[in-house]
C-alpha positions in Angstrom: -87.9 -30.6 -269.3 -85.3 -32.6 -271.5 -85.2 -30.8 -273.8 -82.8 -30.7 -277.4 -80.2 -27.4 -277.2 -77.8 -26.1 -279.3 -75.0 -26.8 -277.6 -71.9 -25.0 -278.9 -68.8 -26.5 -278.5 -65.7 -24.9 -277.7 -63.8 -25.5 -280.9 -66.4 -23.1 -282.7 -65.6 -19.7 -283.5 -68.6 -18.8 -281.5 -68.0 -20.2 -278.7 -64.6 -18.4 -278.6 -66.4 -15.3 -279.0 -69.1 -15.7 -276.5 -66.7 -16.9 -273.7 -64.2 -13.6 -273.9 -61.3 -15.2 -272.7 -59.3 -13.1 -270.3 -55.6 -12.7 -269.9 -55.5 -16.5 -267.9 -57.7 -18.2 -270.6 -60.8 -18.5 -268.7 -64.1 -17.2 -270.1 -65.5 -14.0 -268.8 -69.0 -14.9 -270.4 -70.1 -11.0 -270.8 -73.7 -10.8 -270.6 -74.0 -9.0 -274.0 -72.4 -10.1 -276.9 -72.2 -8.0 -280.2 -71.5 -10.2 -283.5 -69.1 -7.2 -285.0 -68.2 -9.2 -287.6 -68.5 -12.8 -289.5 -67.1 -15.5 -287.8 -64.9 -17.7 -290.0 -65.8 -21.5 -289.3 -63.2 -24.3 -290.7 -64.3 -27.7 -291.8 -64.3 -29.5 -288.4 -66.7 -26.4 -287.0 -68.8 -26.5 -290.1 -70.1 -30.2 -289.3 -71.4 -28.8 -286.3 -75.2 -28.5 -285.7 -74.6 -24.6 -285.5 -73.6 -23.9 -289.0 -76.2 -26.1 -290.1 -79.5 -25.0 -289.2 -81.3 -21.9 -290.8 -81.5 -19.8 -287.2 -79.8 -19.4 -283.9 -82.7 -19.0 -280.8 -80.8 -19.8 -277.9 -77.6 -21.7 -277.2 -76.2 -23.9 -274.7 -72.8 -23.4 -273.6 -70.5 -26.0 -271.3 -67.5 -24.4 -269.0 -65.5 -26.7 -267.3 -67.9 -28.5 -264.2 -70.1 -25.6 -264.1 -73.8 -25.4 -265.1 -74.4 -24.9 -268.5 -74.5 -21.0 -270.1 -77.4 -20.2 -271.9 -77.4 -17.4 -274.2 -80.3 -15.9 -276.6 -79.8 -14.8 -280.1 -81.6 -11.0 -280.6 -82.0 -10.6 -284.6 -81.4 -7.2 -285.7 -84.3 -5.1 -287.0 -85.7 -6.8 -290.5 -89.0 -6.3 -292.7 -90.4 -8.6 -294.9 -92.9 -8.4 -297.5 -96.7 -8.7 -296.6 -97.7 -10.5 -299.8 -95.7 -13.9 -301.3 -95.9 -17.0 -303.0 -96.6 -19.0 -299.9 -96.6 -22.3 -298.3 -99.4 -23.5 -295.7 -98.7 -23.6 -292.0 -100.5 -25.5 -289.4 -100.6 -25.4 -285.7 -101.8 -28.1 -283.0 -102.6 -31.5 -282.6 -104.6 -33.0 -285.2 -106.7 -35.5 -284.5 -108.3 -39.1 -285.7 -110.4 -37.3 -287.7 -107.6 -35.9 -289.7 -108.8 -32.1 -289.4 -106.4 -29.8 -289.2 -107.0 -26.4 -286.7 -107.0 -22.8 -288.1 -103.8 -22.5 -290.0 -101.7 -19.1 -291.9 -99.9 -18.8 -295.4 -96.1 -18.3 -294.6 -93.7 -17.2 -296.6 -91.5 -20.5 -297.5 -88.1 -18.6 -297.6 -88.4 -17.5 -293.9 -87.4 -19.2 -290.9 -90.6 -19.2 -289.1 -91.9 -22.9 -288.6 -90.8 -26.6 -288.3 -91.1 -29.5 -290.1 -93.8 -32.0 -290.5 -92.5 -34.9 -291.3 -93.9 -38.4 -293.1 -92.6 -41.6 -294.6 -94.8 -40.3 -297.4 -96.8 -37.6 -298.1 -100.0 -40.7 -298.8 -98.9 -41.9 -295.8 -102.2 -42.1 -293.1 -99.6 -42.5 -290.6 -98.9 -40.2 -287.4 -96.4 -37.1 -288.3 -93.3 -36.6 -286.8 -91.5 -33.3 -286.4 -87.8 -33.2 -286.1 -85.4 -30.3 -285.0 -81.7 -29.8 -284.4 -82.7 -28.1 -280.9 -86.3 -27.1 -279.5 -88.1 -24.0 -280.8 -86.0 -24.5 -283.6 -87.7 -22.6 -286.8 -86.5 -23.7 -290.4 -87.5 -22.1 -293.7 -89.7 -24.4 -296.0 -86.8 -26.1 -297.7 -85.2 -26.5 -294.6 -87.9 -28.9 -293.7 -87.7 -30.5 -296.3 -83.8 -31.1 -295.5 -84.9 -31.9 -292.0 -87.2 -34.5 -293.2 -85.2 -36.2 -295.6 -82.3 -36.7 -292.8 -84.5 -38.4 -290.9 -85.9 -40.8 -293.4 -89.0 -38.9 -294.4 -90.4 -36.4 -296.5 -92.2 -33.0 -295.7 -95.9 -34.0 -295.3 -99.3 -32.6 -295.3 -100.4 -34.3 -291.8 -102.9 -36.4 -291.6 -102.6 -36.9 -287.7 -100.3 -35.2 -285.2 -99.9 -36.6 -281.1 -98.2 -34.2 -278.7 -96.3 -37.1 -277.6 -92.4 -37.7 -278.1 -93.0 -41.4 -278.5 -96.0 -40.1 -281.3 -94.5 -36.8 -283.0 -91.0 -37.1 -282.4 -88.5 -35.5 -279.8 -89.7 -31.9 -280.8 -93.5 -31.7 -280.8 -93.2 -30.1 -277.2 -95.2 -27.2 -277.5 -97.0 -28.4 -280.8 -100.8 -27.1 -279.6 -99.4 -23.2 -278.6 -95.6 -22.5 -279.2 -95.1 -23.1 -282.8 -96.5 -23.6 -286.4 -95.2 -26.5 -288.7 -95.2 -26.2 -292.3 -97.6 -28.4 -294.3 -97.0 -29.6 -297.9 -99.9 -28.1 -299.0 -100.9 -24.3 -301.3 -101.9 -22.0 -299.7 -102.9 -18.7 -301.5 -102.1 -15.1 -299.7 -105.2 -13.0 -301.1 -106.3 -8.9 -300.8 -109.4 -7.8 -299.3 -110.3 -4.2 -301.0 -112.7 -1.9 -299.0 -114.6 -0.2 -301.9 -115.2 3.1 -300.0 -111.9 3.7 -298.9 -109.7 1.4 -301.7 -107.6 0.2 -298.4 -106.5 -3.5 -298.4 -106.2 -6.4 -295.8 -104.3 -9.9 -296.4 -106.6 -13.3 -296.2 -105.5 -16.1 -296.5 -106.9 -19.6 -298.6 -105.5 -22.7 -297.6 -105.4 -26.2 -299.0 -108.0 -28.2 -297.4 -107.1 -30.9 -295.3 -107.6 -34.5 -295.5 -110.8 -34.4 -293.9 -111.9 -31.0 -296.3 -111.6 -28.6 -294.1 -110.0 -25.5 -294.5 -109.7 -23.2 -291.3 -107.5 -20.1 -291.1 -107.0 -17.9 -288.1 -109.4 -14.8 -287.4 -106.9 -12.0 -288.6 -106.4 -13.6 -292.5 -110.3 -15.1 -293.1 -112.3 -13.2 -295.3 -114.0 -11.4 -292.4 -110.9 -9.4 -291.3 -111.4 -5.7 -290.6 -107.4 -5.1 -290.4 -107.1 -2.9 -293.4 -103.8 -0.6 -294.0 -103.6 2.6 -296.4 -102.3 1.2 -299.7 -100.9 2.7 -302.5 -102.0 1.6 -305.3 -100.8 2.1 -309.5 -102.1 5.7 -310.3 -104.4 5.7 -307.6 -106.8 3.6 -309.0 -108.5 0.8 -307.0 -111.8 -1.5 -307.9 -114.8 -0.4 -306.6 -118.3 -2.9 -306.6 -118.1 -2.7 -310.3 -114.9 -2.8 -311.3 -114.8 -6.2 -309.0 -117.9 -7.8 -310.8 -116.3 -7.4 -314.4 -113.3 -8.8 -313.0 -115.3 -11.6 -312.1 -117.2 -11.6 -314.9 -113.6 -11.9 -316.9 -112.5 -14.5 -315.6 -110.5 -13.0 -312.3 -110.5 -14.9 -309.2 -112.2 -12.4 -306.8 -115.8 -12.4 -304.6 -117.8 -9.9 -303.3 -117.8 -10.0 -299.7 -120.8 -8.3 -297.7 -121.4 -6.2 -300.4 -118.5 -3.9 -299.1 -115.5 -5.5 -300.2 -113.7 -7.3 -303.0 -111.6 -10.4 -302.4 -108.8 -11.7 -305.0 -106.1 -13.8 -305.5 -102.8 -12.2 -305.7 -99.6 -12.0 -308.0 -96.2 -10.9 -307.0 -94.0 -9.1 -309.3 -90.4 -8.4 -308.2 -88.4 -5.9 -310.7 -85.3 -3.8 -310.2 -85.9 0.2 -309.3 -83.0 1.2 -311.1 -81.3 -0.8 -314.3 -77.9 1.2 -313.9 -76.6 4.4 -311.8 -74.2 7.4 -312.4 -73.4 10.7 -310.9 -76.8 12.2 -311.9 -79.1 10.1 -308.8 -78.8 11.6 -305.4 -79.5 10.5 -301.8 -83.0 12.4 -302.2 -83.9 10.6 -305.1 -82.8 7.2 -303.7 -85.2 7.9 -300.8 -87.8 8.7 -302.4 -88.4 5.7 -304.8 -86.3 2.8 -302.7 -88.9 1.4 -300.5 -87.5 -1.5 -299.5 -84.8 -2.1 -296.6 -81.8 -4.5 -296.5 -78.9 -6.1 -294.5 -75.9 -4.6 -294.3 -74.1 -6.8 -297.1 -70.5 -7.1 -295.1 -72.7 -9.0 -292.7 -72.9 -11.9 -296.0 -70.1 -14.0 -296.8 -67.5 -12.8 -298.3 -67.3 -12.3 -302.2 -71.0 -12.2 -302.1 -71.6 -8.8 -302.9 -69.1 -6.2 -304.5 -68.7 -2.5 -303.5 -69.4 -0.3 -306.6 -68.6 3.7 -307.1 -71.0 4.6 -310.0 -69.9 8.3 -309.1 -73.3 8.8 -306.7 -71.9 11.7 -304.4 -72.1 9.9 -300.7 -73.1 6.5 -301.7 -72.0 3.3 -302.2 -73.4 0.3 -304.0 -73.2 -3.6 -303.7 -73.8 -6.1 -306.0 -73.2 -9.9 -306.6 -72.7 -9.6 -310.3 -72.1 -6.8 -312.9 -71.0 -3.2 -313.0 -72.9 0.2 -312.8 -74.6 -0.2 -316.3 -76.2 -3.3 -315.0 -78.0 -3.1 -312.0 -80.4 -6.0 -310.3 -82.9 -6.0 -308.4 -81.0 -7.6 -305.1 -78.1 -4.7 -305.4 -77.8 -2.7 -302.3 -77.5 1.0 -302.3 -75.6 2.0 -298.8 -75.6 5.9 -297.4 -75.8 8.0 -294.3 -78.3 10.6 -294.0 -78.6 13.1 -291.2 -76.7 11.0 -288.8 -78.4 7.5 -290.1 -77.3 4.9 -291.8 -79.2 3.5 -294.7 -79.1 0.3 -296.5 -82.0 -0.2 -299.7 -82.9 -2.9 -301.7 -82.9 -1.4 -305.6 -86.0 -3.5 -305.6 -89.7 -2.5 -306.6 -92.3 -5.3 -305.4 -95.6 -5.2 -307.3 -99.1 -6.5 -306.1 -101.0 -7.5 -309.3 -104.5 -8.7 -308.8 -104.6 -12.1 -310.9 -106.3 -12.2 -314.0 -105.9 -8.6 -314.5 -103.5 -5.8 -315.6 -105.2 -2.8 -314.8 -105.2 -2.9 -310.8 -101.9 -3.3 -309.0 -100.2 -1.9 -306.1 -96.9 -1.0 -303.9 -96.0 -4.7 -302.0 -96.0 -3.1 -298.1 -93.4 -4.7 -295.6 -93.9 -5.2 -292.1 -91.7 -6.3 -289.1 -94.1 -8.6 -287.7 -94.8 -12.0 -288.6 -98.4 -13.3 -288.8 -97.3 -16.5 -288.3 -94.1 -16.1 -285.7 -94.7 -12.8 -283.8 -92.3 -11.3 -281.4 -92.1 -8.8 -279.4 -88.9 -7.9 -280.5 -90.3 -6.9 -284.0 -93.1 -4.7 -282.4 -90.5 -2.9 -280.8 -88.8 -2.8 -284.1 -92.0 -1.5 -285.7 -92.4 1.1 -282.8 -88.6 2.2 -283.4 -89.3 2.8 -287.5 -92.2 4.7 -286.8 -90.2 6.8 -284.4 -87.3 7.2 -287.2 -89.8 8.2 -290.1 -91.1 11.1 -287.8 -87.4 12.2 -286.5 -85.6 11.7 -290.1 -88.9 12.5 -292.0 -87.5 15.6 -295.1 -89.7 18.1 -293.0 -87.8 17.6 -289.8 -84.4 19.9 -289.6 
């Protein structure tokens, strides 16, 4: 098919890295290339699409007159929070009846969906999907920018057709391959099992223009995908407590007499306000529950390294010093020959309208909107690592 491709030009530092030219200046094109340092783009290279996109999936290189060469970007392991402030994401065509198929809640800060553009959000026309390359995923802000660049705005679609002439150059696969952002609210709710206190994720979406509000089965109110939950002080709402929450005005509902479904509010805060030599690696492993990427992968100057006197530990901070750490500070150290990068953040999920019930926001590798086999492997690897690096393991 004549898909849009993300083409990398010879002037690009990424092209040079993938080309890996020999002493004669000919590209060797190794089958695997590890980006072990930040690539420096000059002003001209910054104008190319590869610098403008939120994320890369596959890229195309042309070397001489030979057929193009394609590389796939393999993202490093990265966890994400399960509860968040969300936007609606949709999949599939929207026909003349304006009914949108089953949808999800998506984290607008993640590159997991395509734009869905219209001339205005109230325009009852066929929406269009734009991209820099086929299969591109963008954040919600990236979707807004792509729509604006093409003379439109991010929409809650009235109609979508799997036809390039009707819904734009990047619509191929709309029924099966990807989801698209919608300019619509979406609520990530919690379903609490009365007997165990285990929880499941439920999505509630803004109704479409036909009044329908369908969600995918795995995040519907009937979901049985419960998981162990770390409630504050071990206290969670039972049936009576759920009824009291409802009577007190909390946005909750009893489901089939076995569980309570409630709206949630997420609060992120710093675990440590400061750091000093009294802290230890064991304390960090106990108190810091969210991973972070290596701060050296950010643009130069984003993070500053701090030596706060903790043996074997380097702290990276965007601003401030050892006496004033923020939730985006990162603790870096090695334990049992394994490198750790832990974020100084505690993310807590509260039942909206109540101060009595909260739990730790769990992290996961697999995104429900855009699942990848790669992330399933990462999840399994993390489970195995937790066994090998458990404190009880020698």
